[in-house]
C-alpha positions in Angstrom: 0.0 0.0 0.2 1.5 3.2 -1.0 2.4 5.5 2.0 1.4 8.9 2.6 3.3 11.5 1.0 1.5 15.1 1.2 3.0 17.5 3.0 0.9 19.2 6.0 0.3 22.5 5.3 2.2 23.9 8.2 5.6 22.8 6.5 6.2 24.9 3.6 7.8 22.7 1.1 11.5 23.1 0.5 12.6 25.8 -1.9 9.2 27.7 -1.8 8.9 31.1 -0.9 7.4 31.2 3.0 3.9 32.4 2.6 3.7 34.8 5.9 0.1 34.0 5.7 0.1 30.5 6.9 1.6 32.3 9.8 -1.3 34.5 10.9 -2.3 32.7 14.2 1.5 32.6 15.1 1.9 36.5 14.2 -1.1 37.3 16.0 0.1 35.7 19.4 3.6 37.6 18.4 1.8 40.9 18.6 -0.5 40.4 21.4 2.9 39.3 23.3 4.7 42.4 22.3 1.9 44.7 23.1 1.8 43.0 26.5 5.5 43.1 27.0 5.6 47.1 26.0 2.6 47.3 29.2 4.4 46.2 31.5 7.8 47.5 30.4 5.3 51.2 31.7 4.3 49.4 34.4 7.3 47.6 35.6 10.4 49.2 35.9 12.5 46.1 36.0 10.2 44.3 33.7 12.3 44.1 30.9 15.6 43.2 33.2 18.1 40.3 31.6 17.0 38.4 35.6 13.6 38.7 35.8 13.5 37.3 31.6 16.3 34.4 32.5 13.8 33.8 35.5 10.8 33.8 33.5 12.1 31.4 31.2 13.7 28.9 34.0 10.3 29.2 35.6 8.2 28.2 32.7 10.5 25.7 31.5 8.7 22.7 32.5 5.5 23.8 30.9 7.1 24.3 27.8 8.6 20.8 27.8 5.3 19.6 28.4 3.1 21.7 26.0 5.9 20.3 22.9 4.2 17.5 23.6 0.5 18.5 24.0 1.1 20.3 21.1 1.6 16.6 19.5 -1.4 14.9 21.2 -3.5 17.6 20.4 -2.7 17.9 16.4 -3.9 14.4 15.9 -6.7 15.3 17.8 -6.7 14.3 21.0 -5.9 15.8 24.8 -4.2 14.8 28.1 -5.7 15.9 31.1 -3.6 14.3 33.2 -0.2 15.5 33.2 -0.4 17.9 36.0 -1.2 14.8 38.0 1.7 12.6 36.9 4.1 15.5 37.5 2.9 15.4 40.8 3.2 11.2 40.9 6.8 11.2 38.8 8.3 13.7 41.1 6.7 11.7 44.3 8.2 8.5 43.1 11.3 9.8 42.0 11.7 10.8 45.5 10.6 8.3 47.4 13.2 5.8 45.5 16.1 8.1 45.8 15.3 9.0 49.5 13.6 6.6 51.6 14.4 3.9 49.5 18.4 4.6 48.2 17.8 3.9 45.0 20.9 5.0 42.3 18.7 8.4 40.8 19.4 7.0 37.7 17.7 4.0 38.2 15.1 5.5 39.8 14.6 7.9 36.4 14.7 4.8 34.6 11.3 3.5 37.0 9.6 7.0 36.4 10.1 6.9 33.3 8.8 3.1 32.7 5.8 4.2 35.1 4.7 7.2 32.4 4.9 5.3 29.7 2.4 2.7 31.0 0.5 5.5 31.6 0.7 6.7 28.1 -0.1 3.2 26.5 -2.8 2.6 29.0 -4.7 6.0 27.8 -3.5 5.4 23.9 -4.7 1.4 24.2 -8.0 2.7 25.4 -8.4 5.3 23.0 -7.6 2.9 19.9 -9.2 -1.0 21.2 -12.0 0.7 22.8 -12.5 3.7 21.2 -12.8 5.7 24.7 -11.7 9.4 24.1 -8.5 10.5 25.7 -10.7 13.4 27.1 -12.8 10.9 29.5 -9.4 8.9 30.5 -7.3 11.8 31.1 -9.8 13.5 33.2 -10.2 10.2 35.3 -6.4 10.2 36.0 -6.3 13.5 36.5 -8.1 12.5 40.3 -5.9 8.8 40.0 -2.9 9.9 39.5 -2.8 12.3 42.5 -4.9 9.9 44.5 -1.9 7.6 44.0 0.7 10.1 44.5 -0.9 11.0 47.9 -1.0 7.3 49.1 2.4 6.5 48.7 3.6 9.2 50.3 1.3 9.8 53.0 0.5 12.9 52.0 3.9 14.3 53.0 6.4 15.9 51.5 9.5 13.7 50.8 13.0 15.3 51.4 15.5 17.0 51.5 17.0 16.0 48.2 20.7 15.0 47.6 22.6 18.0 46.7 23.4 17.0 43.3 19.3 16.9 42.4 19.5 20.4 43.1 22.1 21.2 40.2 19.4 20.1 37.5 16.9 23.1 38.6 20.1 25.8 40.3 23.0 24.4 38.3 24.1 27.1 35.3 25.7 26.1 31.7 26.8 28.5 29.5 25.6 31.5 31.7 22.2 29.9 31.5 20.4 28.1 34.2 20.0 24.1 33.3 16.1 23.9 33.0 16.6 26.7 30.3 19.1 24.1 28.3 16.9 21.4 28.7 13.8 22.9 27.2 15.9 24.5 24.4 16.8 20.8 23.8 13.5 19.4 24.2 11.6 22.3 21.9 14.0 21.9 19.4 13.8 18.1 19.2 10.0 18.9 18.5 10.2 21.4 16.1 12.5 18.7 13.9 9.7 16.0 14.6 6.8 17.7 13.6 8.6 19.6 11.2 11.0 17.3 8.9 10.2 13.8 9.8 7.7 11.1 8.9 6.7 10.5 12.0 5.3 14.6 12.3 4.1 14.6 8.9 1.8 11.6 9.8 0.3 13.1 13.3 -1.1 15.7 11.2 -2.8 13.6 8.5 -4.4 11.8 11.9 -5.6 14.9 12.9 -6.8 16.1 9.7 -8.5 13.3 8.8 -7.6 9.8 10.6 -9.7 7.6 8.2 -8.0 8.9 5.2 -4.5 8.7 7.0 -5.2 5.2 7.4 -6.0 4.2 3.9 -2.5 5.5 2.7 -1.2 3.2 5.3 -0.2 5.7 8.4 -0.5 3.0 11.4 -3.1 5.8 12.9 -3.5 3.6 16.0 0.6 3.3 16.6 1.0 7.0 16.7 -2.0 7.7 18.6 -0.5 5.6 21.6 3.0 7.0 20.7 2.1 10.8 21.5 0.1 10.2 25.0 3.2 8.1 25.7 5.3 11.3 24.9 3.5 13.7 26.8 3.4 11.7 29.9 7.1 11.1 29.6 7.5 14.8 29.4 5.4 15.2 32.1 7.7 12.9 34.4 10.4 14.7 33.5 9.0 17.9 34.1 8.5 16.3 37.5 11.9 15.5 38.8 12.9 18.6 37.5 10.8 20.6 39.7 12.4 17.8 43.0 15.4 19.7 42.3 13.6 22.8 42.3 11.7 21.9 45.7 14.9 20.0 47.0 12.1 17.9 48.2 8.8 16.3 46.5 5.0 16.9 47.0 2.2 15.2 45.8 0.5 18.5 45.1 3.5 19.6 42.5 1.5 20.0 39.6 -1.4 21.0 40.1 -3.3 23.0 38.0 -0.4 22.7 35.5 -2.3 21.2 32.7 -4.2 24.4 32.1 -1.1 26.4 31.8 0.0 24.0 29.0 -3.5 23.3 27.4 -3.7 27.3 27.6 0.1 27.8 25.7 -0.8 25.0 22.9 -4.4 26.6 21.8 -3.3 30.3 22.3 -0.4 29.7 20.3 -2.4 28.4 17.5 -3.1 24.2 17.6 -6.6 23.6 16.4 -8.2 21.9 19.0 -10.1 19.5 16.2 -6.5 18.8 15.3 -4.3 19.0 12.3 -2.7 22.4 12.5 -0.1 23.4 15.3 3.4 24.5 14.9 6.1 24.3 17.7 6.9 28.2 17.2 3.2 28.8 18.2 3.9 26.6 21.4 6.5 28.2 22.4 4.5 32.3 22.0 1.6 30.9 23.6 4.1 29.3 26.4 5.5 33.0 26.7 2.4 35.1 27.0 1.1 33.0 29.5 4.0 33.4 31.2 4.7 36.9 31.1 1.2 37.5 31.6 1.5 35.9 35.2 5.0 37.8 35.3 3.8 41.1 34.9 0.6 40.5 36.6 2.5 39.6 39.8 5.0 42.5 39.6 2.0 44.6 39.4 0.8 43.6 42.4 -2.1 42.0 41.6 -3.5 39.5 43.4 -3.3 35.8 41.8 -6.7 34.6 41.4 -6.8 37.6 39.2 -4.5 35.8 37.1 -6.5 32.3 37.2 -9.4 34.8 36.1 -7.3 36.6 33.1 -6.0 33.0 32.2 -9.4 31.4 31.8 -10.6 34.1 29.8 -7.4 33.4 27.8 -8.6 29.7 27.0 -12.4 30.8 26.5 -11.3 32.9 23.7 -8.6 30.8 22.4 -10.7 28.3 21.6 -13.4 30.2 20.6 -10.6 31.4 18.2 -9.3 28.3 17.3 -13.4 26.9 16.3 -13.3 30.1 13.9 -10.1 29.4 12.0 -11.2 25.1 11.8 -14.2 26.8 10.1 -12.4 29.4 8.0 -9.4 27.5 6.6 -9.5 24.6 4.7 
């Protein structure tokens, strides 16, 4: 059977001129982000300082890392609401293995990644074998994974961690914090996968029309499972990174992080219906949400106001996504 060979509309064929109209979603976010930066630069004296910008990138690195995987998931027309709970569970398991059981850190990390992979396979298998929407499965896991984290930790903080763990968050390389470099690496890999590899092109094909993609030989079931595994693995990585930041693990870590991740992806122009989206848009979406939070905090605005603003942004982004889905071929 012939393999699918058509390029997704997101990636311009090699040698062709870039059509900026194809990037209007990303350009819109970039303009909004720039306007917001100007606003906060006027109201907060140190907003544009290098220190604030580096801190902002470091604090949002985990969200950005998970958002790369979530972009792939949503491009296929699926969603994962459990990533925040996986962050808490992964960190808790890692801390218990390392601190309480004395397991070597590398082996502890491998066990955590194995747990995350199993969860991803479980979500994907329910989708491809029994047709259970990932929205339903991950909504259940949002509570279940958090509950497991509370159960195995007795609801208490596990720590302190070995000093080397702190270097994962507070260490520097070439004058930048390590989390920023990890974020850059994951973002670059995500861009390469979606822009240059058959795996990425097939994800777009599945999101556009899964049945047509299947007829052209795309292993739809395999890729649906694969993207759920990827986003769970990235959530587990984020959970272990946050253990270094806090020098401990708590089952409450990562609460509501799924909102930040999904908001960043949708604001960045990825269609909820699937088939369209880019990593560059996700990065802009991550920065938009992060700058919004950072600017409001520096202006002394109550955190509850940010939650209201974030919810409003999500609603507007979904509305915009639906309009684009109807108007674009």
